[in-house]
VOTI-589107 format. One record per residue (C-alpha): residue number from 1; x, y, z; residue in one letter. Coordinates in steps of 0.2 Angstrom, whole numbers, always signed. Each point is the difference from the previous one (the first is absolute). Example, Ala and Ser with C-alpha at 12.3 -4.5 7.8 and 13.67 -1.06 7.14 Angstrom:
{node 1; {+62; -22; +39}; "A"},
{node 2; {+6; +17; -3}; "S"},
This chain:
{node 1; {+775; +323; +363}; "M"},
{node 2; {-10; +9; +14}; "T"},
{node 3; {-16; -7; +7}; "T"},
{node 4; {-15; +11; +5}; "A"},
{node 5; {-3; +1; +18}; "T"},
{node 6; {-18; -5; +5}; "P"},
{node 7; {-11; +14; +5}; "V"},
{node 8; {-5; -1; +18}; "V"},
{node 9; {-17; +6; +4}; "R"},
{node 10; {-2; +8; +17}; "K"},
{node 11; {-14; -8; +10}; "P"},
{node 12; {-16; +10; +2}; "V"},
{node 13; {+0; +9; +17}; "A"},
{node 14; {-17; -7; +5}; "W"},
{node 15; {+1; +7; +17}; "R"},
{node 16; {+1; +18; -7}; "R"},
{node 17; {-14; -3; -12}; "V"},
{node 18; {-11; -7; +15}; "A"},
{node 19; {+5; +15; +10}; "L"},
{node 20; {-5; +12; -14}; "H"},
{node 21; {-17; -9; -2}; "V"},
{node 22; {-3; +0; +18}; "G"},
{node 23; {+3; +19; +1}; "C"},
{node 24; {-11; +4; -15}; "L"},
{node 25; {-14; -11; +8}; "A"},
{node 26; {+2; +10; +17}; "A"},
{node 27; {+0; +16; -10}; "L"},
{node 28; {-17; -5; -9}; "L"},
{node 29; {-7; -5; +17}; "V"},
{node 30; {+5; +17; +8}; "M"},
{node 31; {-6; +10; -15}; "L"},
{node 32; {-17; -9; -2}; "Y"},
{node 33; {-9; +11; +13}; "P"},
{node 34; {+6; +16; -8}; "L"},
{node 35; {-6; -6; -17}; "A"},
{node 36; {-17; -6; +8}; "W"},
{node 37; {-2; +18; +7}; "L"},
{node 38; {+4; +8; -16}; "L"},
{node 39; {-12; -11; -10}; "A"},
{node 40; {-14; +1; +14}; "T"},
{node 41; {+1; +19; -1}; "S"},
{node 42; {-6; -1; -18}; "L"},
{node 43; {-14; -14; +3}; "K"},
{node 44; {-18; +4; +0}; "P"},
{node 45; {-9; -2; +17}; "A"},
{node 46; {-8; -17; -4}; "D"},
{node 47; {+17; -8; -5}; "E"},
{node 48; {+10; +5; +16}; "V"},
{node 49; {-8; -14; +11}; "I"},
{node 50; {-9; -11; -13}; "A"},
{node 51; {+15; -3; -12}; "S"},
{node 52; {+16; -8; +4}; "L"},
{node 53; {+8; +5; -16}; "N"},
{node 54; {+15; +12; +1}; "L"},
{node 55; {-4; +10; -15}; "L"},
{node 56; {-16; +10; -1}; "P"},
{node 57; {-12; -4; -14}; "S"},
{node 58; {-2; +19; -3}; "S"},
{node 59; {+10; +15; +7}; "L"},
{node 60; {-10; +10; +12}; "E"},
{node 61; {+10; +17; +0}; "W"},
{node 62; {-15; +8; +10}; "S"},
{node 63; {+8; -8; +15}; "N"},
{node 64; {+14; +12; +0}; "Y"},
{node 65; {-11; +15; -4}; "S"},
{node 66; {-11; -5; +15}; "T"},
{node 67; {+16; -2; +11}; "A"},
{node 68; {+6; +17; -5}; "L"},
{node 69; {-16; +8; +7}; "E"},
{node 70; {+6; -4; +17}; "G"},
{node 71; {-11; -3; +15}; "V"},
{node 72; {-12; +11; +9}; "E"},
{node 73; {+3; +15; -11}; "D"},
{node 74; {+19; -1; +2}; "V"},
{node 75; {+9; -2; -16}; "S"},
{node 76; {+14; -14; -2}; "V"},
{node 77; {+12; +14; -3}; "W"},
{node 78; {-3; +7; +18}; "R"},
{node 79; {+1; -17; +7}; "L"},
{node 80; {+17; -3; -9}; "L"},
{node 81; {+6; +17; +6}; "G"},
{node 82; {-4; -5; +18}; "N"},
{node 83; {+9; -16; -2}; "S"},
{node 84; {+15; +8; -8}; "L"},
{node 85; {+1; +14; +14}; "F"},
{node 86; {-1; -13; +14}; "I"},
{node 87; {+13; -12; -8}; "A"},
{node 88; {+12; +15; -5}; "G"},
{node 89; {-1; +7; +18}; "G"},
{node 90; {+4; -17; +7}; "A"},
{node 91; {+15; -2; -11}; "V"},
{node 92; {+7; +17; +4}; "I"},
{node 93; {-3; -3; +19}; "G"},
{node 94; {+8; -18; +0}; "N"},
{node 95; {+15; +4; -10}; "V"},
{node 96; {+4; +16; +10}; "L"},
{node 97; {-3; -7; +18}; "S"},
{node 98; {+6; -18; -3}; "C"},
{node 99; {+16; +7; -8}; "S"},
{node 100; {+3; +11; +15}; "L"},
{node 101; {-3; -13; +13}; "A"},
{node 102; {+11; -12; -10}; "A"},
{node 103; {+14; +12; +0}; "Y"},
{node 104; {-1; +2; +18}; "A"},
{node 105; {+1; -19; +3}; "F"},
{node 106; {+13; -3; -13}; "A"},
{node 107; {+12; +14; +1}; "R"},
{node 108; {-2; +9; +17}; "L"},
{node 109; {+5; -5; +17}; "R"},
{node 110; {-11; +3; +15}; "F"},
{node 111; {-6; -9; +16}; "R"},
{node 112; {-12; -14; -1}; "F"},
{node 113; {+2; -1; -19}; "R"},
{node 114; {+0; -19; +0}; "G"},
{node 115; {-15; -3; +11}; "P"},
{node 116; {-10; +14; -9}; "L"},
{node 117; {+4; -8; -17}; "F"},
{node 118; {-5; -17; +7}; "A"},
{node 119; {-16; +7; +6}; "F"},
{node 120; {-4; +8; -17}; "M"},
{node 121; {+3; -17; -9}; "I"},
{node 122; {-11; -8; +13}; "A"},
{node 123; {-15; +11; -6}; "T"},
{node 124; {+1; -9; -17}; "I"},
{node 125; {-9; -15; +9}; "M"},
{node 126; {-13; +11; +7}; "L"},
{node 127; {-17; -2; -10}; "P"},
{node 128; {-7; +16; -7}; "H"},
{node 129; {-17; -3; +7}; "H"},
{node 130; {+8; +1; +18}; "A"},
{node 131; {+4; +18; -2}; "V"},
{node 132; {-15; +5; -10}; "L"},
{node 133; {-12; +4; +14}; "I"},
{node 134; {+12; +11; +10}; "P"},
{node 135; {+5; +9; -16}; "Q"},
{node 136; {-18; +3; -4}; "Y"},
{node 137; {-4; +7; +17}; "I"},
{node 138; {+15; +12; -1}; "I"},
{node 139; {-5; +6; -18}; "F"},
{node 140; {-18; +1; +5}; "N"},
{node 141; {+4; +11; +15}; "Q"},
{node 142; {+11; +11; -11}; "L"},
{node 143; {-15; +2; -12}; "G"},
{node 144; {+10; -8; -15}; "M"},
{node 145; {-13; -14; -4}; "V"},
{node 146; {-7; +1; -17}; "N"},
{node 147; {+16; +9; -6}; "T"},
{node 148; {+16; -6; -8}; "Y"},
{node 149; {+11; +4; +15}; "W"},
{node 150; {-2; -18; +9}; "P"},
{node 151; {+6; -8; -17}; "L"},
{node 152; {+15; +12; -3}; "I"},
{node 153; {+6; +7; +17}; "L"},
{node 154; {+6; -17; +8}; "P"},
{node 155; {+11; -2; -16}; "K"},
{node 156; {+10; +16; +6}; "F"},
{node 157; {+3; -8; +17}; "L"},
{node 158; {+11; -15; -6}; "A"},
{node 159; {-13; -13; +5}; "T"},
{node 160; {+4; -12; -14}; "E"},
{node 161; {+14; -10; +9}; "A"},
{node 162; {+3; -11; -16}; "F"},
{node 163; {+6; +14; -10}; "F"},
{node 164; {+11; +7; +14}; "V"},
{node 165; {+8; -17; +1}; "F"},
{node 166; {+2; -1; -19}; "L"},
{node 167; {+8; +17; -1}; "I"},
{node 168; {+11; -4; +15}; "V"},
{node 169; {+7; -15; -8}; "Q"},
{node 170; {+4; +10; -16}; "F"},
{node 171; {+9; +14; +10}; "M"},
{node 172; {+10; -12; +10}; "R"},
{node 173; {+9; -5; -17}; "G"},
{node 174; {+5; +18; -4}; "L"},
{node 175; {+18; +5; +5}; "P"},
{node 176; {+2; +11; +15}; "R"},
{node 177; {+15; +9; -9}; "E"},
{node 178; {-13; +10; -10}; "L"},
{node 179; {-8; +7; +16}; "E"},
{node 180; {+18; +3; +8}; "E"},
{node 181; {+5; +10; -16}; "A"},
{node 182; {-17; +10; +1}; "A"},
{node 183; {+3; +4; +19}; "R"},
{node 184; {+18; +6; -4}; "I"},
{node 185; {-8; +12; -13}; "D"},
{node 186; {-11; +7; +14}; "G"},
{node 187; {-16; -11; -3}; "C"},
{node 188; {-11; -4; +16}; "G"},
{node 189; {-11; -15; +1}; "P"},
{node 190; {-14; +7; -9}; "F"},
{node 191; {+10; +7; -15}; "R"},
{node 192; {+9; -17; -1}; "S"},
{node 193; {-16; -9; -1}; "F"},
{node 194; {-8; +11; -13}; "F"},
{node 195; {+16; +3; -11}; "L"},
{node 196; {+9; -16; +2}; "V"},
{node 197; {-10; -15; +7}; "I"},
{node 198; {-17; +4; -8}; "L"},
{node 199; {+6; +0; -18}; "P"},
{node 200; {+9; -16; +2}; "L"},
{node 201; {-15; -8; +8}; "T"},
{node 202; {-11; +2; -15}; "R"},
{node 203; {-3; -18; -4}; "P"},
{node 204; {-7; -4; +17}; "A"},
{node 205; {-10; +16; +0}; "L"},
{node 206; {-8; -4; -17}; "I"},
{node 207; {-4; -18; +7}; "T"},
{node 208; {-9; +8; +15}; "T"},
{node 209; {-9; +12; -12}; "A"},
{node 210; {-6; -14; -11}; "I"},
{node 211; {-7; -11; +15}; "F"},
{node 212; {-7; +14; +9}; "T"},
{node 213; {-10; +6; -16}; "F"},
{node 214; {-6; -18; -3}; "I"},
{node 215; {-5; -3; +18}; "W"},
{node 216; {-9; +16; +2}; "T"},
{node 217; {-9; +0; -16}; "W"},
{node 218; {-7; -18; +4}; "N"},
{node 219; {-4; +4; +18}; "D"},
{node 220; {-18; -2; +2}; "F"},
{node 221; {-3; -3; +18}; "F"},
{node 222; {+9; +16; +7}; "T"},
{node 223; {-9; +11; -13}; "Q"},
{node 224; {-17; -8; +4}; "L"},
{node 225; {+3; +4; +19}; "I"},
{node 226; {+4; +18; -2}; "Y"},
{node 227; {-9; +6; -16}; "L"},
{node 228; {-19; +0; -1}; "F"},
{node 229; {-4; +15; -11}; "S"},
{node 230; {-2; -4; -19}; "P"},
{node 231; {+11; +15; -5}; "E"},
{node 232; {+14; -7; +10}; "N"},
{node 233; {-1; -18; -7}; "F"},
{node 234; {+15; -8; -9}; "T"},
{node 235; {-2; -12; -14}; "L"},
{node 236; {+1; -15; +12}; "T"},
{node 237; {-15; +6; +10}; "L"},
{node 238; {-9; +5; -16}; "A"},
{node 239; {+0; -18; -6}; "L"},
{node 240; {-10; -5; +16}; "R"},
{node 241; {-12; +14; -2}; "Q"},
{node 242; {-2; -3; -18}; "F"},
{node 243; {-7; -17; +3}; "V"},
{node 244; {-11; +6; +15}; "D"},
{node 245; {-7; +15; -8}; "A"},
{node 246; {-7; -11; -15}; "S"},
{node 247; {-17; -7; +1}; "S"},
{node 248; {+7; -15; -10}; "Q"},
{node 249; {+17; -9; +0}; "S"},
{node 250; {+10; +11; -13}; "A"},
{node 251; {+15; -11; -1}; "F"},
{node 252; {+6; +6; -17}; "G"},
{node 253; {+2; +18; +5}; "P"},
{node 254; {+7; -5; +17}; "M"},
{node 255; {+14; -10; -9}; "F"},
{node 256; {+2; +14; -12}; "A"},
{node 257; {+4; +12; +15}; "M"},
{node 258; {+11; -14; +7}; "S"},
{node 259; {+11; +1; -16}; "V"},
{node 260; {+0; +19; +2}; "I"},
{node 261; {+6; -2; +18}; "A"},
{node 262; {+13; -12; -6}; "L"},
{node 263; {+9; +10; -13}; "L"},
{node 264; {+9; +13; +11}; "P"},
{node 265; {+8; -14; +10}; "I"},
{node 266; {+6; -9; -16}; "V"},
{node 267; {+7; +16; -7}; "L"},
{node 268; {+8; +5; +16}; "F"},
{node 269; {+8; -17; +1}; "F"},
{node 270; {+6; -1; -18}; "L"},
{node 271; {+8; +17; +2}; "A"},
{node 272; {+10; -4; +15}; "F"},
{node 273; {+2; -19; -1}; "Q"},
{node 274; {+19; +1; -4}; "R"},
{node 275; {+3; +10; +16}; "F"},
{node 276; {-10; -12; +10}; "L"},
{node 277; {+11; -15; -5}; "V"},
{node 278; {+16; +11; +3}; "E"},
{node 279; {-6; +5; +17}; "G"},
{node 280; {-5; -17; +6}; "M"},
{node 281; {+17; -7; -6}; "A"},
{node 282; {+10; +13; +9}; "N"},
{node 283; {-9; +2; +16}; "S"},
{node 284; {+4; -16; +8}; "G"},
{node 285; {-18; -8; -2}; "V"},
{node 286; {+6; -15; -8}; "K"},
{node 287; {+5; -18; +4}; "G"},
């Protein structure tokens, strides 16, 4: 006669439950400003400041129609095109120039490579405002103020040391046998870079492109310094002008334009987030 073995219940993993609850609470805290922005963009003007409720009492879709009209006779589509042009040019410039500089530091041998690389890394600690005035004087003497050149041209000169360092760390992990095989087949440094190294560096390049796009899109101060004609404004500058140009505080349309300005960043991030995680995991920027 056999006796039934008692069923042993596994203890509840309270630590795991607490971890999940804490993560969900942190997620709600981080998403609340976004939810507040979306809700406020649909609120009537008298509820934006007076009411503390998250949800509006009535949906004010006219906020978006007012935002789409733009500022100072410049449509929001022109502002959006200006922002995309500047961000796209910055992405192309950073990816091309920083990858070339990283290839030189990671794979080539030349005199003073170590000190030059250390000097480049030291520029990361240099505040942007310290070089803003000299740069403005140079671009002003070249007649490039109130154009997009000051916002795009420095990106083609490998001025972003962080991205150079990021790509260098990735390239150092690539086997040198690939370049040696390409050299045997008759490839010089440039052909080895474009045909062998560059395709293998795609995760780091996409990481550079994502951060460059987001930082350039959200850059308000530099655009404020160099752009002062309404037809050259970006969405970031238009938000300030939208409030200044109104005789009253039109918070509803301002938040509606903020939502419009936020959409390209969200879509760009969602499209390339898989490559972002892969690039950060394989480039040596980890604990």
